[in-house]
Each structure stands twice: as C-alpha cells, then as structure tokens.
LUMMAR-15713 format. One record per residue (C-alpha): residue number from 1; residue in one letter; x, z, y. Coordinates in steps of 0.2 Angstrom, whole numbers. Layout:
rec n->NUM; res->A; xx->X; zz->Z; yy->Y
...
***
This chain:
rec n->1; res->X; xx->66; zz->-48; yy->182
rec n->2; res->X; xx->53; zz->-46; yy->168
rec n->3; res->X; xx->63; zz->-47; yy->152
rec n->4; res->X; xx->53; zz->-37; yy->139
rec n->5; res->X; xx->46; zz->-36; yy->121
rec n->6; res->X; xx->28; zz->-41; yy->119
rec n->7; res->X; xx->16; zz->-44; yy->104
rec n->8; res->X; xx->12; zz->-61; yy->96
rec n->9; res->X; xx->2; zz->-71; yy->108
rec n->10; res->X; xx->4; zz->-59; yy->123
rec n->11; res->X; xx->10; zz->-63; yy->141
rec n->12; res->X; xx->23; zz->-58; yy->154
rec n->13; res->X; xx->26; zz->-57; yy->172
rec n->14; res->X; xx->43; zz->-64; yy->178
rec n->15; res->X; xx->49; zz->-62; yy->196
rec n->16; res->X; xx->63; zz->-71; yy->204
rec n->17; res->X; xx->73; zz->-62; yy->218
rec n->18; res->X; xx->89; zz->-63; yy->227
rec n->19; res->X; xx->89; zz->-82; yy->228
rec n->20; res->X; xx->92; zz->-94; yy->242
rec n->21; res->X; xx->82; zz->-109; yy->243
rec n->22; res->X; xx->65; zz->-114; yy->235
rec n->23; res->X; xx->59; zz->-113; yy->217
rec n->24; res->X; xx->57; zz->-131; yy->212
rec n->25; res->X; xx->52; zz->-127; yy->194
rec n->26; res->X; xx->54; zz->-115; yy->180
rec n->27; res->X; xx->61; zz->-119; yy->163
rec n->28; res->X; xx->59; zz->-112; yy->145
rec n->29; res->X; xx->69; zz->-113; yy->130
rec n->30; res->X; xx->71; zz->-106; yy->112
rec n->31; res->X; xx->90; zz->-103; yy->115
rec n->32; res->X; xx->99; zz->-94; yy->128
rec n->33; res->X; xx->110; zz->-109; yy->132
rec n->34; res->X; xx->95; zz->-120; yy->136
rec n->35; res->X; xx->102; zz->-134; yy->126
rec n->36; res->X; xx->84; zz->-140; yy->125
rec n->37; res->X; xx->71; zz->-134; yy->137
rec n->38; res->X; xx->54; zz->-137; yy->143
rec n->39; res->X; xx->51; zz->-140; yy->162
rec n->40; res->X; xx->37; zz->-129; yy->169
rec n->41; res->X; xx->28; zz->-135; yy->185
rec n->42; res->X; xx->27; zz->-119; yy->194
rec n->43; res->X; xx->36; zz->-117; yy->211
rec n->44; res->X; xx->32; zz->-99; yy->215
rec n->45; res->X; xx->45; zz->-85; yy->213
rec n->46; res->X; xx->33; zz->-76; yy->201
rec n->47; res->X; xx->28; zz->-84; yy->185
rec n->48; res->X; xx->16; zz->-77; yy->172
rec n->49; res->X; xx->18; zz->-86; yy->155
rec n->50; res->X; xx->4; zz->-82; yy->143
rec n->51; res->X; xx->0; zz->-84; yy->125
rec n->52; res->X; xx->18; zz->-83; yy->120
rec n->53; res->X; xx->20; zz->-85; yy->101
rec n->54; res->X; xx->39; zz->-85; yy->99
rec n->55; res->X; xx->54; zz->-77; yy->107
rec n->56; res->X; xx->58; zz->-87; yy->123
rec n->57; res->X; xx->71; zz->-88; yy->137
rec n->58; res->X; xx->65; zz->-92; yy->155
rec n->59; res->X; xx->74; zz->-97; yy->171
rec n->60; res->X; xx->70; zz->-104; yy->188
rec n->61; res->X; xx->78; zz->-119; yy->196
rec n->62; res->X; xx->81; zz->-117; yy->214
rec n->63; res->X; xx->86; zz->-129; yy->228
rec n->64; res->X; xx->91; zz->-126; yy->246
rec n->65; res->X; xx->89; zz->-141; yy->257
rec n->66; res->X; xx->101; zz->-155; yy->253
rec n->67; res->X; xx->112; zz->-144; yy->242
rec n->68; res->X; xx->112; zz->-146; yy->223
rec n->69; res->X; xx->100; zz->-136; yy->212
rec n->70; res->X; xx->105; zz->-120; yy->205
rec n->71; res->X; xx->99; zz->-110; yy->190
rec n->72; res->X; xx->94; zz->-92; yy->190
rec n->73; res->X; xx->100; zz->-80; yy->176
rec n->74; res->X; xx->88; zz->-80; yy->161
rec n->75; res->X; xx->74; zz->-68; yy->157
rec n->76; res->X; xx->71; zz->-65; yy->138
rec n->77; res->X; xx->53; zz->-62; yy->132
rec n->78; res->X; xx->55; zz->-55; yy->114
rec n->79; res->X; xx->40; zz->-58; yy->103
rec n->80; res->X; xx->36; zz->-47; yy->88
rec n->81; res->X; xx->30; zz->-56; yy->73
rec n->82; res->X; xx->11; zz->-59; yy->71
rec n->83; res->X; xx->2; zz->-45; yy->61
rec n->84; res->X; xx->-4; zz->-51; yy->45
rec n->85; res->X; xx->-16; zz->-40; yy->35
rec n->86; res->X; xx->-14; zz->-48; yy->18
rec n->87; res->X; xx->-26; zz->-45; yy->4
rec n->88; res->X; xx->-31; zz->-30; yy->-8
rec n->89; res->X; xx->-32; zz->-31; yy->-27
rec n->90; res->X; xx->-37; zz->-17; yy->-39
rec n->91; res->X; xx->-54; zz->-13; yy->-33
rec n->92; res->X; xx->-68; zz->-12; yy->-46
rec n->93; res->X; xx->-81; zz->0; yy->-54
rec n->94; res->X; xx->-76; zz->17; yy->-61
rec n->95; res->X; xx->-86; zz->30; yy->-71
rec n->96; res->X; xx->-89; zz->46; yy->-61
rec n->97; res->X; xx->-80; zz->56; yy->-75
rec n->98; res->X; xx->-61; zz->57; yy->-73
rec n->99; res->X; xx->-58; zz->41; yy->-64
rec n->100; res->X; xx->-43; zz->33; yy->-56
rec n->101; res->X; xx->-39; zz->17; yy->-47
rec n->102; res->X; xx->-24; zz->9; yy->-39
rec n->103; res->X; xx->-26; zz->-3; yy->-24
rec n->104; res->X; xx->-12; zz->-14; yy->-20
rec n->105; res->X; xx->-9; zz->-23; yy->-3
rec n->106; res->X; xx->1; zz->-40; yy->-3
rec n->107; res->X; xx->4; zz->-54; yy->8
rec n->108; res->X; xx->5; zz->-42; yy->23
rec n->109; res->X; xx->17; zz->-42; yy->38
rec n->110; res->X; xx->18; zz->-26; yy->48
rec n->111; res->X; xx->16; zz->-7; yy->45
rec n->112; res->X; xx->1; zz->-1; yy->35
rec n->113; res->X; xx->-13; zz->11; yy->37
rec n->114; res->X; xx->-26; zz->13; yy->24
rec n->115; res->X; xx->-44; zz->18; yy->29
rec n->116; res->X; xx->-59; zz->23; yy->19
rec n->117; res->X; xx->-78; zz->24; yy->22
rec n->118; res->X; xx->-93; zz->31; yy->13
rec n->119; res->X; xx->-104; zz->17; yy->20
rec n->120; res->X; xx->-93; zz->2; yy->23
rec n->121; res->X; xx->-96; zz->3; yy->42
rec n->122; res->X; xx->-87; zz->19; yy->49
rec n->123; res->X; xx->-69; zz->20; yy->43
rec n->124; res->X; xx->-56; zz->34; yy->45
rec n->125; res->X; xx->-38; zz->34; yy->42
rec n->126; res->X; xx->-31; zz->41; yy->26
rec n->127; res->X; xx->-17; zz->53; yy->31
rec n->128; res->X; xx->0; zz->48; yy->25
rec n->129; res->X; xx->-6; zz->33; yy->16
rec n->130; res->X; xx->6; zz->20; yy->23
rec n->131; res->X; xx->13; zz->11; yy->8
rec n->132; res->X; xx->7; zz->-5; yy->0
rec n->133; res->X; xx->-1; zz->5; yy->-14
rec n->134; res->X; xx->-15; zz->17; yy->-13
rec n->135; res->X; xx->-19; zz->28; yy->-28
rec n->136; res->X; xx->-37; zz->34; yy->-29
rec n->137; res->X; xx->-43; zz->48; yy->-41
rec n->138; res->X; xx->-59; zz->57; yy->-45
rec n->139; res->X; xx->-71; zz->48; yy->-34
rec n->140; res->X; xx->-89; zz->55; yy->-35
rec n->141; res->X; xx->-97; zz->42; yy->-24
rec n->142; res->X; xx->-95; zz->24; yy->-20
rec n->143; res->X; xx->-81; zz->22; yy->-7
rec n->144; res->X; xx->-75; zz->7; yy->3
rec n->145; res->X; xx->-57; zz->4; yy->8
rec n->146; res->X; xx->-47; zz->-7; yy->20
rec n->147; res->X; xx->-30; zz->-8; yy->27
rec n->148; res->X; xx->-25; zz->-10; yy->45
rec n->149; res->X; xx->-8; zz->-19; yy->48
rec n->150; res->X; xx->2; zz->-19; yy->64
rec n->151; res->X; xx->18; zz->-29; yy->67
rec n->152; res->X; xx->27; zz->-21; yy->82
rec n->153; res->X; xx->18; zz->-24; yy->98
rec n->154; res->X; xx->6; zz->-37; yy->91
rec n->155; res->X; xx->-12; zz->-34; yy->89
rec n->156; res->X; xx->-17; zz->-26; yy->73
rec n->157; res->X; xx->-25; zz->-36; yy->59
rec n->158; res->X; xx->-37; zz->-29; yy->46
rec n->159; res->X; xx->-40; zz->-34; yy->28
rec n->160; res->X; xx->-57; zz->-38; yy->20
rec n->161; res->X; xx->-66; zz->-23; yy->14
rec n->162; res->X; xx->-65; zz->-19; yy->-5
rec n->163; res->X; xx->-77; zz->-6; yy->-14
rec n->164; res->X; xx->-74; zz->5; yy->-28
rec n->165; res->X; xx->-92; zz->8; yy->-36
rec n->166; res->X; xx->-94; zz->25; yy->-45
rec n->167; res->X; xx->-106; zz->23; yy->-59
rec n->168; res->X; xx->-116; zz->39; yy->-65
rec n->169; res->X; xx->-113; zz->45; yy->-83
rec n->170; res->X; xx->-124; zz->36; yy->-95
rec n->171; res->X; xx->-139; zz->46; yy->-102
rec n->172; res->X; xx->-148; zz->39; yy->-117
rec n->173; res->X; xx->-165; zz->45; yy->-113
rec n->174; res->X; xx->-180; zz->49; yy->-124
rec n->175; res->X; xx->-191; zz->38; yy->-134
rec n->176; res->X; xx->-210; zz->42; yy->-134
rec n->177; res->X; xx->-222; zz->34; yy->-146
rec n->178; res->X; xx->-219; zz->42; yy->-163
rec n->179; res->X; xx->-235; zz->37; yy->-173
rec n->180; res->X; xx->-242; zz->34; yy->-190
rec n->181; res->X; xx->-248; zz->17; yy->-194
rec n->182; res->X; xx->-256; zz->9; yy->-209
rec n->183; res->X; xx->-247; zz->-3; yy->-220
rec n->184; res->X; xx->-251; zz->-21; yy->-216
rec n->185; res->X; xx->-256; zz->-28; yy->-199
rec n->186; res->X; xx->-249; zz->-14; yy->-188
rec n->187; res->X; xx->-241; zz->-11; yy->-171
rec n->188; res->X; xx->-233; zz->3; yy->-161
rec n->189; res->X; xx->-227; zz->4; yy->-143
rec n->190; res->X; xx->-211; zz->14; yy->-140
rec n->191; res->X; xx->-206; zz->19; yy->-123
rec n->192; res->X; xx->-189; zz->24; yy->-116
rec n->193; res->X; xx->-189; zz->36; yy->-102
rec n->194; res->X; xx->-176; zz->48; yy->-93
rec n->195; res->X; xx->-162; zz->36; yy->-96
rec n->196; res->X; xx->-148; zz->33; yy->-84
rec n->197; res->X; xx->-141; zz->15; yy->-86
rec n->198; res->X; xx->-148; zz->-1; yy->-93
rec n->199; res->X; xx->-154; zz->-4; yy->-110
rec n->200; res->X; xx->-141; zz->-14; yy->-120
rec n->201; res->X; xx->-151; zz->-16; yy->-136
rec n->202; res->X; xx->-163; zz->-7; yy->-148
rec n->203; res->X; xx->-159; zz->-3; yy->-166
rec n->204; res->X; xx->-170; zz->1; yy->-181
rec n->205; res->X; xx->-166; zz->9; yy->-197
rec n->206; res->X; xx->-175; zz->15; yy->-213
rec n->207; res->X; xx->-164; zz->31; yy->-212
rec n->208; res->X; xx->-167; zz->45; yy->-199
rec n->209; res->X; xx->-149; zz->47; yy->-196
rec n->210; res->X; xx->-145; zz->29; yy->-194
rec n->211; res->X; xx->-132; zz->31; yy->-208
rec n->212; res->X; xx->-137; zz->14; yy->-216
rec n->213; res->X; xx->-148; zz->-1; yy->-215
rec n->214; res->X; xx->-146; zz->-3; yy->-196
rec n->215; res->X; xx->-154; zz->-18; yy->-188
rec n->216; res->X; xx->-150; zz->-23; yy->-170
rec n->217; res->X; xx->-164; zz->-29; yy->-159
rec n->218; res->X; xx->-161; zz->-40; yy->-145
rec n->219; res->X; xx->-172; zz->-31; yy->-132
rec n->220; res->X; xx->-166; zz->-25; yy->-116
rec n->221; res->X; xx->-183; zz->-18; yy->-109
rec n->222; res->X; xx->-187; zz->1; yy->-109
rec n->223; res->X; xx->-202; zz->-3; yy->-120
rec n->224; res->X; xx->-202; zz->-11; yy->-138
rec n->225; res->X; xx->-217; zz->-15; yy->-149
rec n->226; res->X; xx->-214; zz->-13; yy->-167
rec n->227; res->X; xx->-226; zz->-23; yy->-178
rec n->228; res->X; xx->-229; zz->-28; yy->-196
rec n->229; res->X; xx->-220; zz->-13; yy->-204
rec n->230; res->X; xx->-221; zz->-10; yy->-222
rec n->231; res->X; xx->-211; zz->6; yy->-223
rec n->232; res->X; xx->-207; zz->20; yy->-211
rec n->233; res->X; xx->-194; zz->15; yy->-198
rec n->234; res->X; xx->-184; zz->24; yy->-186
rec n->235; res->X; xx->-179; zz->17; yy->-168
rec n->236; res->X; xx->-167; zz->21; yy->-155
rec n->237; res->X; xx->-160; zz->12; yy->-139
rec n->238; res->X; xx->-142; zz->10; yy->-134
rec n->239; res->X; xx->-140; zz->13; yy->-115
rec n->240; res->X; xx->-125; zz->9; yy->-104
rec n->241; res->X; xx->-122; zz->14; yy->-85
rec n->242; res->X; xx->-110; zz->2; yy->-77
rec n->243; res->X; xx->-92; zz->5; yy->-84
rec n->244; res->X; xx->-96; zz->22; yy->-92
rec n->245; res->X; xx->-97; zz->24; yy->-110
rec n->246; res->X; xx->-113; zz->19; yy->-119
rec n->247; res->X; xx->-125; zz->32; yy->-126
rec n->248; res->X; xx->-140; zz->32; yy->-138
rec n->249; res->X; xx->-157; zz->38; yy->-134
rec n->250; res->X; xx->-167; zz->50; yy->-145
rec n->251; res->X; xx->-174; zz->43; yy->-161
rec n->252; res->X; xx->-192; zz->39; yy->-163
rec n->253; res->X; xx->-201; zz->37; yy->-180
rec n->254; res->X; xx->-215; zz->25; yy->-185
rec n->255; res->X; xx->-222; zz->32; yy->-201
rec n->256; res->X; xx->-231; zz->19; yy->-212
rec n->257; res->X; xx->-245; zz->25; yy->-223
rec n->258; res->X; xx->-252; zz->16; yy->-239
rec n->259; res->X; xx->-269; zz->9; yy->-238
rec n->260; res->X; xx->-281; zz->21; yy->-248
rec n->261; res->X; xx->-288; zz->14; yy->-264
***
C-alpha cells in the first residue's frame, strides 16, 4: 500500500501487508516489469523513500525460512515534473502618459500565476492572469512583476523580479538670468529651475523664436555661463525625463549693448 502521486523531490510511505515470511530487501525500478532494478537494504515492512525525482515502482522481497523468495506486488509513486519558473522579457521604462507594456514568460514548466508589487517586496496575485503573456496598460507608478509557476504537486518556482519604471512627464522649466552686458569682455550666468527630467543640452540663437542660427551647446548642467558675446543672444535648455518626450525650457535673453563713445 502507498501508491500515490507526489511532487518532484518528494517522499512517500510504503507499507507491506498480507505477507508470509520476512522482508529481506526492497527493490525499485523505472519500469513495472523490474527488468532492471536497484536493491534497497531495508528489511522492515514499512519503507519511506525520500527525494524521489522520477516516477518509480517499488516492491518488497520476502522469504520464509528455507522457502524461495517471493515478490510483493508493486507500488507506483508517480512524480510530477519539476516546476520551472522560466524568465520574463518585455520589462522596461514607460512614460506616465498612455503607456503599455507586454511581459512574456518563456522557458517555464507548470501553470502560471502573475503577481505584482508596488515596492518589490510584498506581491499579490493578479486575478485571471495565468497565461504566458501579461499586458500592462496605463501605469501611473513604478511597478514590480514576477510569475509563480507550479507543476502538478511539485513545489512552486518563482521567476526573478522585473520592474516597469514609470517616468514623469518632461517639464522644460524656466531659465533665469536675463541680463544686459556690455560688448567685449562679458559674462552672464543662466540658471534652469522647475524642470522635470535631465538636461540634454543647451541651445543658443540670435533669433528670439529659435527659427534660425541655432547652436547646440554641450552642457548638461542646470547652469550655463555665456561669455564673450558680441550680439544679443537667446538661450534655452532641452530637457528629457526618462523615456518621455523631451521639452524645451523657457527662453532667456542676454542683451549686448555697445560701448559708449
């Protein structure tokens, strides 16, 4: 007695009854006909095999005095496949406005349950999300995901955590420091504030609407010092928040006056 199904790596309890004679050993085999087998040095009528990783047949060998050995009938321990979580692809940053992502689980063995978390620690099941693809739309905050995979009676296996980072909408901000300088040896410090995102570059132009004569300035700081100007020049910064569209700041002017004669 004791035939049953178990999870990968589990154990069982087999009990021999109705026999005449003493148990001299147990045997295990991958096939029901015991063409090949392994002898097990257990002489009790109860045997507790453990850490079973494949479907296996068991039987006891019994001997009564000088009589020949006899075999019990076989017990079958069916082992369900090992749970394999697999891996998730498709995670990455999104912009807070109208976003969508598709997470795909592959290389898994077993049934799937997707989970999500706001902090990467406490996860909750996503109701009805049991296929290998999870569609995520309109996230407003950074969210963590993982999949729990269970094969039959085997212990569940969990994927690595992936994260979809939600970037805020880019705000170009405002440049302060509009000033008037005298032609020749001059300088003006311009400061960007109120921006959301990182400075990609600054730009200058001799036209207030930046319709022409635009020069890119390789400066990613929120301050820029303009110097040696010979004509009135306009400045702006290009800002980008994560994966969101970039945006320009307000425009600041450094007016150049001629030296009085």
